[in-house]
Every structure is written in structure tokens, then in C-alpha cells.
N, C-alpha and C positions, 0 to 999 in steps of 0.2 A: 504494500500500500504506500509506504513512504517513498519507495523508489519511483513509483509512478508520479507522485507529487513532486519529487525532486526533478524528474524529467520535465514536468510541466513548468516548474519554476525556472529551469535552465532555458527553456524556449522563451519564457517571458524575459529572462535576463538578456538573451541575445537581442530581443526587440528593444529593450530598455537601453542597451549599449548603442544600438543604432540611433536611437533618439538623442542620446548624449552626444554622439559624434555629429549629428546634424545640427544640434543646437550650438555646439562648439564652433562648427564651420560658419554658422550664421553670425555668431559673435565676431569671429575673426574677419569675416567679410565686410563688416561695417566700415565704411570709409571714415577717414579722419574728419572730424568736424560734424559727425552725426549728432543728432539732437539727443539731449539727455533722456528723453522718453524712449527713443529707439534703443539706446544703450541699456537703460534700466530694464526694458522689456526683454531684450536678448539675454541679459544676465539672469533675470528671473526664470526664464524658460530653461536655460542651461542648468541653473541651480535645482529647479524642480525635477528635471530629468535625472540629475545626479542623485538626488534624494530617493527617487523611486528605485533607481538601480541599486542603491545601498540597502534599501529595505528588502529587496528581493535577495540580495547576497546574504543578508542577515537571516532571512527565512531558510535559505538553502543550508547555511552553516548550522542552524538550529536543528534542522531535520537530519543532517549528517551526524551530528553529535548524538541525537536521539537513537539513530540506527546503531551507532557504535556501543552505546550504553546498554 
């Protein structure tokens, strides 16, 4: 049961990592002199994507620890 859940989370992790990469590229692509709103929005989207990825990683780690115990 846990191994199926881990596989599901690993697929979600791959998707989350893609979102982080895209958000990072969007941030990087902002031209010098971009408005504060654009910069803040890009940073917020990147940060949100990173937090989601980190939550998935934590869930995977917790399940793997549970399997070992």
C-alpha cells in the first residue's frame, strides 16, 4: 500500500519539479527594469512551487521511514 502511495507521490514530485523549473525560468527571464509587481508575482509563484515540492518530498520521506520501521 505504501509503495503505491510513494509511486504516486514520486509522479507528483516530478510534476512539482517541472513547475519549479518553469517558475524559475520565468523569474530569470524578467528583463531588467521590470515592475515591482511582475517581480513580486514571479517570486511568489516560484516560492509557492518550491513549497509544494518540499511538502511532497517530506511526505515521501515520511512514508519511506514508515516502511523501514
